[in-house]
LORO-751859 format. One line per field, with one value per atom (N, C-alpha, C): residue number from 1; atom name; x, y, z. Coordinates in Angstrom, 1 decimal. Layout:
n NUM ...
atom CA ...
c1 X ...
c2 Y ...
c3 Z ...
END
This chain:
n 1 1 1 2 2 2 3 3 3 4 4 4 5 5 5 6 6 6 7 7 7 8 8 8 9 9 9 10 10 10 11 11 11 12 12 12 13 13 13 14 14 14 15 15 15 16 16 16 17 17 17 18 18 18 19 19 19 20 20 20 21 21 21 22 22 22 23 23 23 24 24 24 25 25 25 26 26 26 27 27 27 28 28 28 29 29 29 30 30 30 31 31 31 32 32 32 33 33 33 34 34 34 35 35 35 36 36 36 37 37 37 38 38 38 39 39 39 40 40 40 41 41 41 42 42 42 43 43 43 44 44 44 45 45 45 46 46 46 47 47 47 48 48 48 49 49 49 50 50 50 51 51 51 52 52 52 53 53 53 54 54 54 55 55 55 56 56 56 57 57 57 58 58 58 59 59 59 60 60 60 61 61 61 62 62 62 63 63 63 64 64 64 65 65 65 66 66 66 67 67 67 68 68 68 69 69 69 70 70 70 71 71 71 72 72 72 73 73 73 74 74 74 75 75 75 76 76 76 77 77 77 78 78 78 79 79 79 80 80 80 81 81 81 82 82 82 83 83 83 84 84 84 85 85 85 86 86 86 87 87 87 88 88 88 89 89 89 90 90 90 91 91 91 92 92 92 93 93 93 94 94 94 95 95 95 96 96 96 97 97 97 98 98 98 99 99 99 100 100 100 101 101 101 102 102 102 103 103 103 104 104 104 105 105 105 106 106 106 107 107 107 108 108 108 109 109 109 110 110 110 111 111 111 112 112 112 113 113 113 114 114 114 115 115 115 116 116 116 117 117 117 118 118 118 119 119 119 120 120 120 121 121 121 122 122 122 123 123 123 124 124 124 125 125 125 126 126 126 127 127 127 128 128 128 129 129 129 130 130 130 131 131 131 132 132 132 133 133 133 134 134 134 135 135 135 136 136 136 137 137 137 138 138 138 139 139 139 140 140 140 141 141 141 142 142 142 143 143 143 144 144 144 145 145 145 146 146 146 147 147 147 148 148 148 149 149 149 150 150 150 151 151 151 152 152 152 153 153 153 154 154 154 155 155 155 156 156 156 157 157 157 158 158 158 159 159 159 160 160 160 161 161 161 162 162 162 163 163 163 164 164 164 165 165 165 166 166 166 167 167 167 168 168 168 169 169 169 170 170 170 171 171 171 172 172 172 173 173 173 174 174 174 175 175 175 176 176 176 177 177 177 178 178 178 179 179 179 180 180 180 181 181 181 182 182 182 183 183 183 184 184 184 185 185 185 186 186 186 187 187 187 188 188 188 189 189 189 190 190 190 191 191 191 192 192 192 193 193 193 194 194 194 195 195 195 196 196 196 197 197 197 198 198 198 199 199 199 200 200 200 201 201 201 202 202 202 203 203 203 204 204 204 205 205 205 206 206 206 207 207 207 208 208 208 209 209 209 210 210 210 211 211 211 212 212 212 213 213 213 214 214 214 215 215 215 216 216 216 217 217 217 218 218 218 219 219 219 220 220 220 221 221 221 222 222 222 223 223 223 224 224 224 225 225 225 226 226 226 227 227 227 228 228 228 229 229 229 230 230 230 231 231 231 232 232 232 233 233 233 234 234 234 235 235 235 236 236 236 237 237 237 238 238 238 239 239 239 240 240 240 241 241 241 242 242 242 243 243 243 244 244 244 245 245 245 246 246 246 247 247 247 248 248 248 249 249 249 250 250 250 251 251 251 252 252 252 253 253 253
atom N CA C N CA C N CA C N CA C N CA C N CA C N CA C N CA C N CA C N CA C N CA C N CA C N CA C N CA C N CA C N CA C N CA C N CA C N CA C N CA C N CA C N CA C N CA C N CA C N CA C N CA C N CA C N CA C N CA C N CA C N CA C N CA C N CA C N CA C N CA C N CA C N CA C N CA C N CA C N CA C N CA C N CA C N CA C N CA C N CA C N CA C N CA C N CA C N CA C N CA C N CA C N CA C N CA C N CA C N CA C N CA C N CA C N CA C N CA C N CA C N CA C N CA C N CA C N CA C N CA C N CA C N CA C N CA C N CA C N CA C N CA C N CA C N CA C N CA C N CA C N CA C N CA C N CA C N CA C N CA C N CA C N CA C N CA C N CA C N CA C N CA C N CA C N CA C N CA C N CA C N CA C N CA C N CA C N CA C N CA C N CA C N CA C N CA C N CA C N CA C N CA C N CA C N CA C N CA C N CA C N CA C N CA C N CA C N CA C N CA C N CA C N CA C N CA C N CA C N CA C N CA C N CA C N CA C N CA C N CA C N CA C N CA C N CA C N CA C N CA C N CA C N CA C N CA C N CA C N CA C N CA C N CA C N CA C N CA C N CA C N CA C N CA C N CA C N CA C N CA C N CA C N CA C N CA C N CA C N CA C N CA C N CA C N CA C N CA C N CA C N CA C N CA C N CA C N CA C N CA C N CA C N CA C N CA C N CA C N CA C N CA C N CA C N CA C N CA C N CA C N CA C N CA C N CA C N CA C N CA C N CA C N CA C N CA C N CA C N CA C N CA C N CA C N CA C N CA C N CA C N CA C N CA C N CA C N CA C N CA C N CA C N CA C N CA C N CA C N CA C N CA C N CA C N CA C N CA C N CA C N CA C N CA C N CA C N CA C N CA C N CA C N CA C N CA C N CA C N CA C N CA C N CA C N CA C N CA C N CA C N CA C N CA C N CA C N CA C N CA C N CA C N CA C N CA C N CA C N CA C N CA C N CA C N CA C N CA C N CA C N CA C N CA C N CA C N CA C N CA C N CA C N CA C N CA C N CA C N CA C N CA C N CA C N CA C N CA C N CA C N CA C N CA C N CA C N CA C N CA C N CA C N CA C N CA C N CA C N CA C N CA C N CA C N CA C
c1 0.9 -0.2 1.2 0.7 1.2 0.8 1.5 1.1 1.5 0.4 0.8 1.3 2.1 2.9 1.9 1.9 1.0 0.9 0.0 -0.1 0.7 1.4 2.2 1.3 1.5 1.0 1.2 0.5 1.1 2.5 2.2 3.2 4.7 4.6 6.1 6.3 5.2 5.2 6.0 5.3 5.9 7.4 8.0 9.3 10.1 9.6 10.3 10.8 9.5 9.6 10.3 10.5 11.3 13.1 12.8 14.3 15.0 16.4 17.0 16.7 16.4 16.2 14.9 13.9 12.2 12.4 13.0 13.0 13.4 14.9 15.5 14.0 13.4 12.3 11.3 10.8 9.6 9.9 10.9 11.4 11.2 11.9 11.6 10.0 9.6 8.1 7.2 7.8 6.6 7.2 8.4 8.8 8.1 8.0 7.6 6.2 5.3 3.8 3.5 4.5 4.0 3.9 4.8 4.6 3.9 3.6 2.1 1.4 0.6 -0.7 -0.7 0.3 -0.1 -0.7 -0.9 -1.5 -3.2 -3.1 -5.0 -5.8 -6.6 -7.9 -9.6 -10.4 -11.4 -11.7 -12.4 -13.4 -13.3 -12.7 -13.0 -11.9 -10.8 -9.4 -9.4 -8.4 -8.4 -7.4 -6.5 -5.4 -5.8 -5.1 -5.7 -4.3 -4.3 -3.4 -2.1 -1.0 0.2 0.1 -0.5 -0.1 0.8 1.6 2.8 3.0 2.6 3.2 1.9 2.4 1.1 0.9 0.4 0.1 -0.4 -1.7 -2.7 -2.1 -0.9 -0.5 -0.8 -0.2 0.3 -1.1 -2.3 -3.2 -3.6 -4.8 -5.7 -7.1 -7.4 -8.8 -9.9 -10.3 -11.1 -11.3 -11.8 -12.0 -11.2 -10.3 -9.3 -9.3 -8.9 -9.3 -8.4 -8.1 -6.9 -7.9 -7.8 -8.8 -7.6 -8.4 -7.2 -8.4 -8.0 -8.7 -8.6 -9.8 -10.5 -8.8 -8.7 -7.7 -6.4 -6.8 -5.8 -6.2 -5.6 -5.8 -6.7 -7.9 -8.7 -8.7 -7.8 -7.5 -6.5 -5.9 -4.9 -5.7 -7.0 -7.2 -8.6 -9.0 -10.3 -11.5 -11.6 -12.3 -11.8 -12.7 -12.0 -12.9 -12.3 -13.1 -12.3 -13.1 -12.4 -11.7 -10.6 -10.0 -11.0 -11.0 -11.8 -13.3 -14.2 -15.2 -15.5 -15.1 -14.8 -16.3 -16.4 -17.7 -17.7 -17.4 -17.6 -18.6 -19.1 -20.4 -19.4 -19.4 -19.1 -18.7 -17.6 -17.6 -17.5 -16.9 -17.1 -15.8 -14.0 -13.1 -12.2 -11.8 -11.0 -9.3 -9.0 -7.7 -7.8 -7.0 -6.6 -5.7 -4.5 -3.0 -3.5 -2.3 -2.1 -0.6 -0.4 1.0 1.1 2.1 2.2 1.0 -0.2 -1.1 -1.5 -0.9 -0.9 -0.1 0.8 2.2 1.9 0.9 0.9 -0.7 -1.6 -2.6 -3.2 -4.3 -4.8 -5.0 -5.5 -6.4 -6.0 -5.1 -4.7 -5.5 -5.9 -6.6 -7.9 -8.8 -9.9 -9.7 -8.7 -8.4 -8.3 -7.7 -7.6 -9.1 -9.9 -11.2 -12.1 -11.9 -12.6 -12.4 -11.0 -11.0 -11.1 -11.0 -11.3 -12.9 -14.1 -14.7 -15.1 -14.3 -14.8 -14.5 -13.0 -12.8 -13.3 -13.6 -14.3 -13.2 -14.2 -13.3 -11.9 -11.0 -9.7 -9.5 -9.9 -9.4 -8.1 -7.7 -6.0 -5.4 -4.6 -4.2 -3.0 -2.1 -1.1 -0.7 0.2 0.6 2.2 2.9 4.0 3.9 5.4 5.5 7.5 7.5 8.6 9.2 10.6 11.0 11.3 11.1 11.5 13.0 13.3 14.2 15.2 15.9 16.3 17.2 18.1 18.8 18.1 17.1 16.3 15.3 14.9 14.2 15.0 16.4 17.3 17.6 17.4 17.4 16.7 15.0 14.0 14.2 14.7 14.4 15.6 16.9 17.6 18.0 17.1 16.7 15.8 14.5 13.0 12.6 13.0 12.5 11.1 10.3 8.9 8.5 9.4 9.3 8.7 8.4 7.9 9.1 9.4 8.6 9.0 9.9 10.3 9.5 8.7 7.5 6.3 6.2 5.6 5.7 4.5 4.7 4.6 6.2 6.8 6.2 5.4 5.1 5.8 6.5 7.3 6.2 6.8 6.6 5.3 6.3 5.9 4.5 4.3 3.5 2.2 2.3 1.2 1.0 1.7 1.1 0.5 0.7 -0.1 -1.7 -1.5 -3.0 -3.5 -2.9 -3.9 -4.4 -3.8 -4.1 -5.1 -5.2 -6.2 -7.7 -7.7 -8.4 -9.0 -8.2 -8.6 -7.9 -6.6 -6.3 -4.7 -4.3 -3.4 -1.8 -1.1 0.1 1.3 1.6 3.2 4.2 5.5 6.9 7.1 6.7 6.6 8.4 8.3 9.5 10.4 11.3 11.9 13.3 13.6 14.5 15.1 15.6 16.1 16.8 18.5 19.4 20.4 20.5 21.2 20.7 21.4 21.2 20.6 19.8 19.1 19.9 20.7 21.5 21.0 21.1 20.5 20.9 22.2 22.6 22.6 22.2 21.9 23.3 24.5 25.6 26.4 26.4 26.2 25.2 23.9 23.1 23.6 23.9 24.5 25.6 26.3 27.7 27.2 26.1 25.1 24.4 24.6 23.9 24.1 25.7 26.1 24.8 24.6 23.8 22.9 21.6 20.7 20.9 21.8 22.7 22.9 23.4 24.0 22.2 21.9 20.9 20.0 19.0 18.1 19.1 20.1 21.0 21.4 21.8 22.3 21.8 20.8 20.1 18.9 18.0 16.9 16.1 15.7 14.5 15.0 16.5 16.3 16.2 15.7 15.6 14.5 15.3 14.3 12.5 12.4 10.9 10.5 9.1 9.0 7.8 7.2 5.6 5.1 4.0 2.9 2.1 1.8 0.9 0.2 -1.5 -2.6 -3.7 -4.1 -5.3 -6.5 -7.5 -8.9 -9.5 -9.0 -10.0 -11.3 -12.2 -13.8 -13.9 -14.5 -14.5 -14.9 -14.7 -14.9 -14.2 -13.6 -13.2 -11.9 -11.9 -10.2 -10.1 -8.8 -8.1 -8.9 -9.4 -9.6 -8.6 -8.0 -7.2 -8.0 -7.0 -7.3 -7.2 -8.2 -8.3 -7.3 -6.7 -6.1 -4.4 -4.0 -3.1 -3.3 -4.9 -5.0 -5.4 -6.1 -6.3 -4.8 -4.2 -2.7 -2.0 -2.4 -1.5 -2.2 -3.6 -4.4 -4.3 -3.8 -3.7 -2.4 -1.4 -0.1 -0.3 -1.0 -1.1 -1.6 -2.9 -3.2 -2.4 -1.7 -0.8 -0.2 0.4 1.2 0.1 -0.9 -2.2 -2.1 -2.9 -3.1 -1.8 -1.2 0.0 0.3 0.2 0.7 -1.0 -2.0 -3.1 -2.8 -2.5 -2.5 -1.5 0.0 1.0 0.3 -0.4 -0.9 -1.8 -2.9 -3.5 -3.1 -1.6 -0.8 -0.2 0.1 0.5 0.2 -1.3 -2.5 -2.6 -2.6 -2.9 -2.3
c2 -1.4 0.3 1.0 2.2 3.2 4.5 5.1 6.2 7.4 8.4 9.9 10.8 11.5 12.3 13.3 14.0 14.3 16.2 16.9 18.1 18.5 19.8 20.8 21.9 21.7 22.4 24.0 25.2 26.6 26.8 26.4 26.4 26.2 25.5 24.7 23.5 22.8 21.7 20.4 20.3 19.0 19.0 20.5 20.5 20.4 21.0 20.6 19.0 18.4 16.9 15.8 16.5 16.0 16.1 17.2 17.5 16.4 16.8 15.6 16.1 17.0 17.5 16.8 17.3 16.9 15.1 14.3 12.7 12.5 12.9 12.7 12.9 14.0 14.3 13.5 13.3 12.5 10.7 10.4 8.9 8.6 9.7 9.5 9.2 10.4 10.7 9.5 8.9 7.6 6.7 6.0 5.2 5.0 6.2 6.4 6.7 6.6 7.0 5.3 4.7 3.0 2.0 2.9 1.9 2.3 3.5 4.2 3.4 3.4 3.1 1.6 0.8 -0.6 -1.3 -0.9 -1.6 -0.5 0.4 0.9 0.6 0.2 -0.8 0.2 -0.1 0.6 0.5 1.4 1.5 2.6 3.8 5.0 5.7 6.4 6.7 8.2 9.1 9.9 10.8 11.2 12.0 13.3 15.1 15.8 16.5 16.2 16.9 16.3 17.2 16.1 14.8 14.7 13.5 13.0 13.5 13.1 11.9 11.7 11.3 9.9 8.8 7.4 7.1 7.9 7.9 6.9 6.3 5.3 3.9 3.8 2.7 1.1 1.5 0.5 0.5 1.0 1.1 -0.3 -1.0 -2.0 -1.6 -0.3 0.1 0.2 -0.4 -0.8 0.9 1.8 2.8 4.0 4.2 5.4 6.6 7.5 8.8 10.2 10.4 11.6 12.9 13.6 15.2 16.3 16.8 17.9 19.5 20.6 21.8 22.4 23.0 23.9 25.0 24.4 25.2 24.0 22.8 22.0 21.0 20.4 19.2 18.5 18.3 17.5 16.1 15.7 14.3 13.2 14.3 13.7 13.8 13.6 13.3 12.7 12.2 11.4 12.3 13.3 14.4 15.6 16.7 18.1 18.7 19.3 20.1 20.9 21.7 22.8 22.4 22.3 21.7 22.0 22.9 24.2 23.4 23.0 22.4 21.1 19.9 18.8 18.2 17.4 16.6 15.1 15.3 14.0 14.4 13.5 13.2 13.0 13.5 13.2 11.9 12.0 10.4 9.5 9.8 8.8 8.3 9.3 8.7 7.6 6.8 6.0 6.2 7.1 7.6 8.7 9.9 11.0 11.4 11.5 12.3 13.3 14.4 15.6 15.9 15.5 15.7 16.6 17.7 19.1 20.0 19.9 20.5 22.0 21.5 22.9 23.7 23.8 25.2 25.9 25.1 25.8 26.0 26.3 26.7 27.9 28.6 30.0 29.7 28.6 28.4 27.0 26.8 25.0 25.0 25.9 25.8 25.1 25.3 25.4 24.2 23.9 22.3 21.3 21.6 20.7 20.5 21.4 21.0 20.3 20.4 19.9 18.3 17.9 16.4 16.1 16.5 16.2 15.9 16.9 16.6 14.9 15.0 14.3 12.9 12.4 11.3 10.9 9.2 8.7 8.6 8.3 8.5 6.9 7.5 6.6 6.5 7.3 7.4 8.1 7.6 8.3 9.3 10.2 11.2 11.2 11.5 11.9 12.6 13.8 15.0 15.0 15.2 15.8 17.2 17.4 19.3 19.1 20.5 20.6 21.4 21.5 21.4 22.8 24.0 25.3 25.2 24.5 23.8 23.4 23.3 22.7 23.4 22.1 23.0 23.9 22.8 23.1 24.7 24.6 25.5 26.9 27.0 28.2 28.1 27.6 28.0 28.7 28.3 29.6 30.8 30.5 32.1 33.1 32.3 33.1 33.4 32.4 32.9 33.7 33.1 34.1 34.1 32.7 32.7 32.2 32.6 32.6 31.4 30.2 28.9 27.6 26.8 25.8 24.9 24.6 24.4 25.5 26.8 27.7 28.9 29.2 29.9 29.6 28.6 27.7 28.7 28.4 28.9 27.8 27.2 25.9 25.9 24.8 24.8 23.4 23.7 23.0 21.8 20.7 19.5 20.0 20.8 21.5 21.9 22.8 23.8 22.8 22.2 21.2 20.4 19.7 18.8 19.8 21.2 21.8 21.7 22.5 22.4 21.0 20.1 18.7 18.0 18.7 18.1 19.4 20.9 21.3 20.7 19.7 19.6 18.1 17.6 16.3 15.3 15.2 14.1 14.0 12.5 12.1 12.0 12.6 13.3 12.2 11.3 10.8 11.8 11.5 12.4 13.0 12.6 12.2 11.4 11.3 11.1 12.0 12.0 13.5 12.3 13.5 12.8 13.5 13.3 14.4 15.4 14.8 15.8 16.5 16.1 16.8 18.0 18.7 20.2 19.8 21.1 21.0 21.3 20.4 20.2 20.2 20.9 20.5 19.8 18.7 17.6 16.6 15.2 13.6 13.6 13.6 13.2 13.6 14.9 15.8 14.8 15.0 14.4 13.2 12.3 10.8 11.1 11.6 11.5 12.2 12.8 12.9 11.9 11.1 9.7 9.3 9.5 8.9 10.1 11.1 12.0 11.9 10.7 9.8 8.9 8.4 7.2 8.2 9.4 10.1 11.1 11.6 12.6 11.9 11.0 10.6 10.1 9.9 9.4 11.0 11.8 13.0 14.1 14.7 15.7 15.7 15.1 13.9 15.1 15.9 17.0 18.1 17.7 18.9 18.4 17.1 16.6 17.5 17.7 19.0 18.6 17.2 16.5 15.9 15.7 15.4 14.9 13.7 12.7 12.7 13.3 13.5 12.3 11.6 10.8 11.1 11.1 11.5 10.6 10.2 9.6 10.3 10.5 11.6 10.3 10.9 10.3 11.3 10.4 10.5 11.2 12.8 13.1 12.5 12.5 11.7 10.1 10.1 8.5 8.8 7.6 7.4 6.1 5.6 4.3 3.4 2.3 1.8 0.7 1.0 -0.2 -1.2 -2.2 -3.6 -3.1 -3.8 -3.4 -4.0 -5.3 -5.9 -4.9 -4.2 -3.4 -2.7 -1.9 -1.0 -1.9 -3.1 -3.8 -4.4 -4.5 -5.1 -4.0 -2.9 -1.4 -1.3 -1.5 -1.4 -2.4 -3.7 -4.6 -4.3 -3.6 -3.5 -1.9 -1.6 -0.3 -0.5 -1.7 -2.1 -2.3 -3.6 -4.6 -4.4 -3.0 -2.4 -1.9 -1.5 -1.1 -2.6 -3.3 -4.9 -5.4 -5.5 -6.4 -4.8 -3.8 -2.9 -3.5 -3.6 -3.9 -5.2 -5.8 -7.4 -7.6 -6.8 -6.7 -5.8 -5.0 -3.8 -4.9 -5.9 -6.7 -7.7 -8.3 -9.6 -8.7 -7.2 -7.2 -6.6 -6.1 -6.1 -7.2 -8.2 -9.6 -9.8
c3 -0.2 0.2 0.1 -1.2 -1.0 -0.5 0.7 1.6 0.9 0.3 -0.4 0.9 0.5 1.6 2.5 3.0 3.9 3.1 3.4 3.4 4.5 3.9 5.2 5.6 7.1 7.9 7.6 8.2 7.9 9.1 10.2 11.2 11.3 10.3 10.0 11.0 11.3 11.9 11.6 10.1 9.6 9.1 8.4 8.4 9.6 10.7 11.7 12.4 12.1 12.4 11.8 10.5 10.0 9.4 10.5 10.6 11.7 11.7 12.6 14.4 15.0 16.2 16.5 15.3 15.4 15.3 14.8 14.8 15.8 16.7 17.8 19.0 19.0 20.1 20.0 18.1 18.2 18.5 18.2 18.8 19.9 20.7 22.6 23.0 22.4 22.8 22.3 21.3 20.8 21.5 21.9 22.9 24.3 24.6 26.3 26.2 24.9 24.9 24.8 23.9 23.7 25.1 25.6 27.3 28.0 28.2 29.0 28.2 27.0 27.1 26.6 27.4 26.5 27.5 29.0 30.4 30.4 29.6 29.5 29.1 29.5 29.0 28.9 28.1 28.1 26.5 26.3 24.9 24.3 24.6 23.7 24.3 23.1 23.4 22.7 22.6 22.1 21.7 21.0 21.2 20.2 20.9 20.0 19.6 18.2 17.7 17.3 17.0 16.2 15.9 14.5 13.6 13.3 13.7 13.1 14.5 15.6 16.5 16.4 16.4 17.0 17.7 19.0 20.1 20.8 19.5 20.0 19.9 18.4 18.1 18.9 20.1 21.2 22.1 21.6 22.6 22.4 23.2 23.2 23.1 23.2 23.1 22.1 22.1 20.3 19.6 20.4 19.2 19.4 18.7 18.8 18.1 18.1 17.2 17.4 16.2 16.6 16.1 17.1 16.8 16.1 15.0 15.2 15.2 15.1 15.2 13.9 14.0 12.4 12.2 10.5 9.7 9.3 10.2 9.8 8.9 8.0 6.9 7.3 7.2 7.4 7.3 6.2 6.1 7.1 7.9 8.7 10.1 9.9 11.8 11.3 12.4 12.6 12.6 13.3 13.4 13.9 13.3 13.7 14.7 15.6 16.7 17.6 18.3 19.1 20.5 20.7 22.2 23.1 22.9 24.6 24.7 23.7 23.8 23.3 23.6 22.8 22.5 21.7 21.3 22.1 23.1 23.4 25.5 25.0 26.2 28.0 29.1 30.4 30.4 31.1 31.6 30.3 29.1 28.1 27.6 27.8 27.5 28.6 28.1 29.3 28.6 27.8 27.7 26.9 27.2 26.6 26.5 25.2 25.1 24.3 25.1 25.1 24.6 22.9 22.7 22.1 23.2 23.0 22.3 23.0 23.0 23.8 25.1 25.8 25.5 25.2 25.1 23.8 22.8 21.4 21.7 22.4 22.9 23.5 23.3 23.8 24.5 25.2 26.2 26.6 27.6 28.0 29.1 30.1 31.2 30.9 29.9 29.5 28.4 27.9 27.2 28.6 29.6 30.5 31.3 31.6 31.9 31.4 29.7 29.0 29.2 29.3 29.0 30.2 31.6 32.9 33.0 32.0 32.0 31.4 30.2 29.6 29.9 30.6 31.4 32.0 32.0 33.1 34.5 35.8 37.1 36.3 37.3 36.5 35.3 34.6 33.7 33.0 32.3 32.3 31.0 31.3 30.8 30.7 29.3 28.7 28.6 28.6 28.2 28.1 26.6 26.6 26.3 26.6 26.2 26.3 26.1 25.9 27.3 27.7 29.5 29.2 30.1 30.0 30.3 31.2 32.2 31.9 30.1 29.9 28.7 27.8 26.5 25.6 25.3 24.6 25.1 26.3 26.9 26.7 27.0 26.9 25.6 24.7 23.3 22.6 23.4 22.8 23.4 25.0 25.1 24.8 24.0 23.8 22.1 21.2 19.9 19.8 20.4 20.4 19.2 18.4 17.0 17.2 16.3 15.8 14.9 14.7 14.3 15.1 14.4 15.1 15.6 17.2 18.0 18.9 18.6 19.3 19.9 19.0 19.3 20.7 21.1 22.0 23.3 24.1 25.6 26.4 26.4 27.0 29.2 29.3 30.8 31.3 32.4 33.2 34.3 34.0 34.4 36.0 36.8 37.9 37.7 37.2 36.5 36.6 35.2 34.9 35.8 36.4 37.6 39.0 38.6 40.2 39.4 38.7 37.6 37.5 37.5 37.1 38.4 39.7 41.1 41.2 41.0 41.2 40.8 39.5 38.8 39.6 40.0 40.7 40.2 39.4 39.0 40.4 40.1 40.3 39.8 39.8 38.7 39.1 38.3 38.2 38.3 38.8 38.9 37.3 36.4 35.1 34.5 33.1 32.7 31.7 31.7 30.8 29.8 28.6 27.9 27.1 26.0 25.2 25.6 26.3 27.2 26.1 24.9 23.5 23.4 23.1 22.7 21.1 20.9 20.0 18.7 18.4 17.0 15.8 14.3 13.5 12.8 12.8 12.3 12.8 12.5 12.7 13.4 12.9 13.6 14.4 14.9 16.3 17.1 16.9 17.8 18.5 17.0 17.8 18.5 18.6 19.3 20.8 21.2 22.1 22.7 22.0 22.9 24.3 24.1 26.0 26.6 26.7 27.5 28.0 27.0 27.2 28.5 28.7 29.5 31.0 30.6 31.9 32.7 31.6 32.2 33.0 32.8 34.2 35.2 35.4 36.6 37.1 36.1 37.2 36.8 36.1 35.8 35.1 36.0 35.6 35.0 35.8 35.3 34.5 33.6 32.6 31.1 31.4 29.9 29.0 27.7 26.9 26.9 26.5 26.3 27.8 28.1 29.3 28.9 29.1 29.7 31.0 30.9 32.4 32.2 33.4 33.4 34.5 34.4 35.2 35.5 36.5 36.6 37.3 36.5 37.2 38.5 39.5 40.5 41.1 41.2 41.5 42.8 42.8 44.2 45.0 46.2 47.6 47.8 46.7 46.5 47.7 48.3 49.3 49.7 50.1 49.7 51.0 50.7 52.0 52.4 53.5 53.7 54.7 54.7 55.5 57.2 57.9 59.2 59.9 59.7 60.8 61.4 60.5 60.7 62.0 62.0 62.7 64.4 64.1 65.5 65.8 65.2 65.6 66.8 66.2 67.0 67.9 68.1 69.1 70.4 70.3 70.8 71.6 70.5 71.3 72.5 72.1 72.8 74.2 74.1 75.6 76.2 75.6 76.5 77.2 77.6 78.9 80.1 79.4 80.8 80.9 80.3 81.1 82.0 81.7 82.2 83.6 83.8 84.8 85.6 85.1 86.4 86.9 86.1 86.5 87.8 87.3 88.4 89.8 89.5 91.2 91.9 90.9 91.7 92.2 91.8 92.5 94.0 93.7 94.6 95.9 95.9 96.7 97.1 96.8 97.3 98.4
END
């Protein structure tokens, strides 16, 4: 089967993801998301934007859709919609993937609110983003380029974690990758491959790309622990009192 080339977008996204640093970032994200979605089950899953990333290819969920916003080529997406007003019923999605969706959006808060509404309780949310506290983040601040992806409003993993917790999500510590500088030639990126092994150990949170995983918790839910540990502690607490009482009675006799 022959695949026709995808039509280019106006923001330079296609050109950048075909470049050496774009392929470098995309390869890391693809591997990280493939591992994250493998154990997510359910019926409905959606990816918002970035058709260059096959975020749902490793998912076992039967109904998988890639959504794009108005103005993008419709042939690249399963549906076109406004990300701030998603056409999904409340509590209908089991998995949602936002690959660099928030940092290029005008209203990232509203997108997260829509995702929270559409996800079922215990539904899974995956978010990738460019780390502002990294070599790529420094390059963005120094160059002030208006080309993709340097024109985005980069959000740190910590800031996103705070937003998600306010919406009732449980968030993991995140995964970080792409520790090499944003070099334009593939041969130089290959020479920096040693950083991928050293980065997670020595400067973990300085990776240029991150993946956050979050789970929507239903209001009022709490973890019920087994009762035996509490009973055991209560028995130990009462034991010295009983022993002292028995000793006192024997002394009086």
